[in-house]
N, C-alpha and C positions, 0 to 999 in steps of 0.2 A: 818844450812847446806842446800846448795842449792842442785839442782836435781843432778847434776854430782858428788857431795860426795857421797849422799846417794844409786846412781847407785852403788859407787864403795864399799862401805860396802856392800852393797846384794853381790856383789859377791864376796866378800874378804871370807863373811860369809860359801858360798857356795860352794868356793872352796878355801879353806887356804893353799894354796902354790903358787910356782912360776906361776902357768897358771894364777893368777886371774889378775896379770897388765895385761899381753898381752890380753886377754879374755877382758878387759875393753876399749885400746885403739882398738879393734876390731869393740865391740859392739858402740864404740861412733861414727867412720866413719861409721857404718850404719845409727846411729840416723841421722847424719848430713848430709847423702846423701836424705835419705827420705823427711828432712824437706827440702831441695834444690829442692825437687822434689813437695813437697806439701807445698808450704809455707803459702797456705791459710788454711789450717786446725790448723795452732797457734794460730788464732784470735778467734777461736769458742770455746763456753762455754759451761758445761754441764748446759741442760735446761729441766726438769722436772712439770708440773703441773695437777691440776687435771682432765682435759681433754687429761692428757693421759692413753692409753690402748693399749695392745698387743693382735693381734692374733697369735695364735698357730697355724701353717698350715703344712702340708708337701707340693712342688713345684710342686706333679700331685695331690693333694686334688680335685682338679674339672677339666676335661679333656672335649676337645673338640675334633671331627675327624680331621686328617691331620694339628692340632694346637700344637705348643711345650705345653706342660702343661706351664711351668711359663708365657708363654703368656697371656692364660686362664684365671690364675689366677692373673694375675694384670690385667686385660679387669673386671673380677668379683669382684675382691677387688674395684676398680674405681668405677662401677657400684651402690656397693651394701654397701662399707664400707667407704665413702669418709663422714666425720662427724661422722661417730660412734666409729671407732677406729683409734689411731695417727701412730699406728706400726704394722708391720709385723715382727713377727720370724718363717723364713721361716727356718723348720728343713734341718738337712745337704743336701745340692742340690751337691755334692762333686759326682764324678764317686765312687763307693762303693761295698764291695763283698759279705756284709751282713749283718743282724740286721735293716734292712730297713735305711737305711744311716751310720750308727755308726761305721762300719769298715772302712773308708775313705783309697782308693787309691792312691788318689790327691787330695791334698788340694787346689790346683792353677786351679783348671778347674770345672770349672760346667759340671755336666755329660750330655753328650749331649742328651741322652732319655728328658731331660727334658728341653733345650734349651742351652739359652748360657748366656753369663756375659750383651750382652745387655738386655736382661728381666730383670736379675737381675735390672742394671741400670734403667729400665723404674718404674719398680715397688719402686724403691729410690726415683724417682720423685714426687711420693705422696704421698710415707709414709715410717716412719723411720724404719728400717730395724735392726734386729737381727741377726747375724750369730753365727753360733755357731763352735765353736772351740773343734774340738772333739783329744782330745794332751795328754790324757793317754794313747793311743794307737793308732796303724795303722794296716790297713787289711794286711793281710799274703801276698796279691799280690801286695801291694806295694811296687814300685822301691825299697826304702831303706828297709826293711826287701828280696827283693829277692835278692838285691847286698849283705845282709849277707850270704844270703844262698849261694853266690856263692863265698863266703871269699873273697870278696874285701875289703882290710884293713882300707876303710876311714869310711866302716861300722861295723865293727868287736865288734866294742862296742857302737852301737847305741839301741842294746837290751840288757836284764838282761839274761845270760844264769848261771843257777843254776845247781847246783848237786843234783839231786833227792834225796839224802841221810841227805842235812842239814835239820834240825828242822826249819818248816817253819810253826809249829803248832800254833805259836799268831797272825799267819796273820788274819787280819779280811779279812771275804770271803763274798762279796753279791750276789753271786749264790750258787748253788747244784754242780759246777763243777769243776775238775781239775784245780788247780793253777798252774800246771806246765805243757806244751803242749813240745811232742818229734818231733823233727824234723831232716830230714837227711840234713846234711848240703854238702858242694863240699869237705869239711876234714871230713867230718864222722858225729856221731846222737853228739844232744846237745839238752838239755830241758833248753825250753823260757819261759819268766813269762806271763800268760796269765789270769789277773783278770778275766775278763767278759767270753772269749770264746776261742779256738784253734785259730779263726779266727782275734781275736785282740789283739796282738800281744805290750804288754806294752814298751813304751818308758825309756830308762835309763836316767834320765836325771843330774845322777852325771858326765856323760861326757859330757863339756862343748859347745860341737859342736852342738848336739840336742837342747839346751837352744837357740844357736841362729838360728837355723833352723826355730823354733817355732816363736822367735820374730819376726823373719821377714812374717812367714804367718797370725801373727797378725797385722803386718802394714798392710800386701798387703790386709786382710780383711777391715782396715780401708779406705784402699784409694779406693776400691771398692765400698762404700758407706757405710758401716756398723757402727751404732751409738749405737749399743749394743753390747758387744763379751760375749758370753754365755759360760762357762768354763764348759763345760761337765765333769762330774765325778774325779773331782779336787782334791778332798779328798784322794786319790789314787797317785798322781802323783809321791811321791818321797816314796824309796823304802831303809830301813836299817834292812839288816839281824839282828832277835834277839828282832826286837820291831812289832806292829800291822800293820805298814806299813801304817797306815792312818791319817791323820792331824798331821801328821808328821812338827820340825818346819822349815825343808828344805820346804815344802810344800808350808807354808805360806809368808818364804820367795821368793819364785820366784814367787806367785801372788804379792806380794808388789814390787818386780820387772817388771813386767808389769805395774803395774799402774803408778811407775816411770815414764817409759817409754810413756806412753800413755798421761800423763799430760803433758809430757814434747813436746810431737808431735803433739796431739790430742786432747786438753782436753776435749772435748765436748763428746768424746766415752767412754762409761761405760762401767764396767766389772760387769757381773753377775753370782754370782755363783751358782752352781747346784751342791749341796750334801742333799744326801737321807739318813740321819742320823738326832739321836738324836737334840732336838731343841738346847740345851745349846751347841752341836757340830756344830749344824748350822750356829748359828748366829756369832762362833767363825771368819768366813771369813767376816765379817766386819771391821776387826782389829782394830784398834784403834778410827775407825769412818772417817779415812781421807786416810788411807794409804793400803787398801784392796779394798773390793767390794762397788760399789755401791749401786749393790741390793745383796738381797740373796733370793732366792725360798725358800718361808715359808712354807717348806714341810707339818708340822704339822698341818695345818688347812682343807687338805682337810677329813681326818681321822677325826680330831673332828667336822667337820662339819656333817659327817656321824652321828656321836654318838648323837650330840644333835637331829636330827629330828628323828631316829632311836627309840628313846627314847622318843623326844619329851618334852625335857627339855634343860635350854641353862645354867644351872649351872658350868659345867666343861668348855666351850666354854667363859663363863664368867671370869669364875676365870682364864684360861690361858691370856686369850687377857689382862687382867688387869695386866696383870704381865710382859706384852710385855714390853722393852724398846729398844730403840737405842742408840747407843754410841755416836753421835752427826745429827743436824738436814743436813747433808750434806749426807746421807744414806736414806735408805730405804727396805721396804721389796717389793719383787715381791711377788703377791698374787694370786694364783691360788685354783682352784677346780680340775679340770682334766685335764690331757697331752696326750700325745702320750703313755707313759708310765702307768703304773697301778697307784694304789692310794698306796703312801708306808706307812707300818705300825710301821716300827722303829723312825720314827719321831714323832710316837703318845704315843712311851713308855717314864716312868719318867711322863706322863701327865695324862694318861688313866691307870686304873688296866689292868694287865694282863687278870682279866675275864670283864673286857669292852670292852678288845681288842678282847678277844676270842667270845663275842656275837656280835662285827661287822662283823667279820670272818663268821659268823654261819649265819650272816642277810643276808651278800653278797652271800651266796652258796645256801640260799634257793631265792636268786632274780636271779640263772641262771649265778651266776659268778663263778673266780677260786681262786684260791691261789699259788702264784709263793714261792718257799721258799729257805732260803740260809743257805748256810753250818757255822756250827760253830767250835772252833775250836778243841771242844771235838769229834768231826764226827758227831754230830747228825744235825738235821735240824731245822728251826725255819720257820713259816712265813714272809716273807720280802715284799709281797706285794698284792694288789687284784686287778684281771683282771676283768673290769669289766665297762662299761658303766657308766656316772655318773647320768645320769637320770634314769638307772636302780637301779643303787644303790639305790637311794633315793626311789625308787615307784615297788614294783613288778611289772614284766611284764605281769605275769598269774592272778595279782588280776583283779576282775570286778571292783575295783575301778574306775568312771569316769577318764575321761583324765584329764576332767578340771583342778578337785584337784590335780593329777598330775605334772600339769603344775605350780599350783599355790606354790605345795612345793621346786618344781625346782628354782624356778624365785627369792624363799622366799631363798633358798641356795645360791643363787648367789647377791642376794642383799646383803648379811650379806658378801661378801667377796669382795663388790663393797662400802663399807662402809668401810670397814678397813684403816688403816694408808696403804701405799702401791701402788704401780701403777699394776695394775689387767693385768694378763694373762689369756685368753680365749680360750679355745680349739674350732677349728672349729668345729667339733663334739656338744660340746655344745653349742656354739652362734645361730646353725643350726638346734637344736633342732633334733639331730641325736640318733638312737635306737643300744643297742648292735646289732655286726654285727656275728651271730653264723655262718653264712655262712662261712666266712672266717676263723673262728676257726677252723672248720673244713677239711677245704681246707690245710691251712699249719700246722698244728698243734702245733702252739705258742698260747700262751694265749694271750698276748699283742695283738695277729690281731685281738681279739673281740672290739677293739677301735679305728681299725686304717683303717678302710673301704673307700676305693677312689672312688668317686662321677663322674659319668654324668654332665656337666654342665647343660643340658637341664631340666633332672630328678630335680638336686637343685630348678633351677627357676623356672621351674613347680608349683613346693609342695608352694615355696616363693609368687606366683601370687595367691596360694588358700586362701583365706583367714580364712579358715574350716581347713587346713591343719596343724598340729603337729609345722612343720618348720617355717611356718608362726606367729603363736602365738607364740611360742619362741621366736623368732628371733624379734618381734614386741616389746616384751617386756623386753628386754635387751635394743633397741635403745632407749626405754623411761629411764633404767634407768642410762645408758651409758649420753643421753641429759642431765638428770638434776645433775648429778655427772660433769659434764663438763663442767657445768654452774654456779658451786657454790667455792668456796676459800675454804669454810669449808672441803671438801674434796680435800683440796692438801697435797701428798706425804709427804712433810716434815712439817704437821702439828699436832694436839696433838687429841689425843683420850681419851676418858675414858668411862668407864661402865657404865651403870646406871642398878640399881637393880630395876626392878620393880614386876616381878612376874617371876616364875620358868620357862614357858612357853616364856617369850619372851625376848628375845637379844637385850638389849635396849645400844644403845651407842653414844654419846654425841661427835661429831666432830668441833674443832676448826682450825682454818686458821693460818698461822705463825703467823700472828700479832694478830689473837685474833677478827678483824672486824667483823669475819664470822662466825656464829655460827647454826650446824644442830644437830637434834635430831631425830635418826635413829628406829625405833621399827618394828622387825620382831617375827610374832606371829611363832614358831616353832614347833607348835600343830594343831591336826586336829580338836581342840573344840577351839568355841567360846571363848574368852579369854577377860573378862572386867579390864581394867586397869583405872586410874587417878593419872593426877602429877599435883603435883603445880608448876609454871613458876619458881615462885620466887627461887628455888633448880636451875636455873641455870644463874640467876640473869637476870632473863628475865620477861616480862609483857606479852607479847602478840607472836603468834606464827602461820604459813600460812601453809599450806598444801603445799606443792613444785608439785604435778601434778594437786592441783585444787586452784590456788592462792585466789579464792573464798571463801572456807571455812579457816577460823579465829577461833583462838582459846582466849580467854581472861582471864586471871588470871592459868587459869590450861587447863590440857588436859584431857579430858573424854571421852574415846571410849570404844566400844566392838569390840575386831579385830577378824574378820574372821581369821576363819581356815588360816593357812599360808600366811597372810596376812600381809603386807608390808606398813609402813608407815613413810616416811620422812617427817620433818618438818623444815622450816625455823625459827629459833626463833630470834625473835628483842633483842636488846640489847641496 
């Protein structure tokens, strides 16, 4: 079955009536028009390698007086990140009304407070770009919702209008906030569906015009240079009263339609799904490995890594990694430890016990972190995410422990992330060694502000120029690890991995390139104690090994080491 027939099939599934035929004609006209405007995109193929790494950053993460922040970001990235990361995920840079960009007013514009499309294009000239598609909801200030409020007929069905008497108790809630928001339209009072906040109005994809609007937006982003499209909160996309309204078959069909259209007009562009849910649900967004996302956020990794270092025991992480599997070698994980959001706890459920999750929460709170909650169907609340800078989550800010040990622990945690199959995403505040922004939390009253500080460029660069500063030491270690990773096909995102059981305090991982020619052994001490290990190289069909960071250090027959506290040891295996 070719692309066209498959697109028709998706539309018939989503809109099983006479609408589908007309909708198909309209969609194909738009696809053909896009292809005629951008014929060069059809020849580009998707490409990922071990050299790929993504910086996650706000458009105004660094600032310079009198200069558009996106221009400052582009200059900063060009100076410090060329050859360090391959891609930049600029968090929503569109005009917005709340949620630090995730309540979009206009999908087609760059927030003038940040800059212009010219600045985005400049960044795209040096780095691959990830754009956010915040398409579950729009801002209450958006033209679409304002037209709805004014009773314009074309927009009357763009949003979900719900009778508040209807039983919605089965709906899965990501927040401890009301699901419905009362608004006063030109024709009177109505209640609209708001999954995340009263300012974020959910779109109604049962209306095919909404689907067409969103497809136009995705194609526009690709035309502006996006190579990765992050589908924000995509699991909540389709609503059916009487269901949990999460992970519905229609949602998967919509994503598959997006993928078909992108494969047809711009096969180099890749979908990345952001679904902060238990791991089994999360990986369902790979589809069959060819028809949905090329990457999914590996949400279980951040809490599992915290658990590993809090307990100085790699057993749970090792067991989980051993169970990881991908449906094909055309998809992979988007691995990360920190982002603009908190550390999600739901993904760890089913992997860690409730007692182990409670221990992570208690440790985080003792380190000055906060906990955000979600609403349960029975009206109770459950911990949903931890709000804390990842450096502080690993090491108590008030502890007299030497800073050097804290840096070693932080580096080891990220070395594990960098060693795993997938593409690494590194949050700005992790890459550059930031600490929690307690003042911002006090100013805003929002838990997530603790990890969202915006920084003057001169301050960051001044600290990076100081060899004794935390920023310099953390960034230097990241650069070294990323260089080692990028030089070796063993770390290819479509390669293989196997956990190596060595010692409870050591996370060991064998990595193989897709062709099996390049092999790496990665050893990470997750404890504050020196750990002695000995490994026979014949176990890996190898006779000798070389320390990646010190090529003059070689091992024959076996690797015998005393790993220092939190030491990372990556080896090339000769095969």
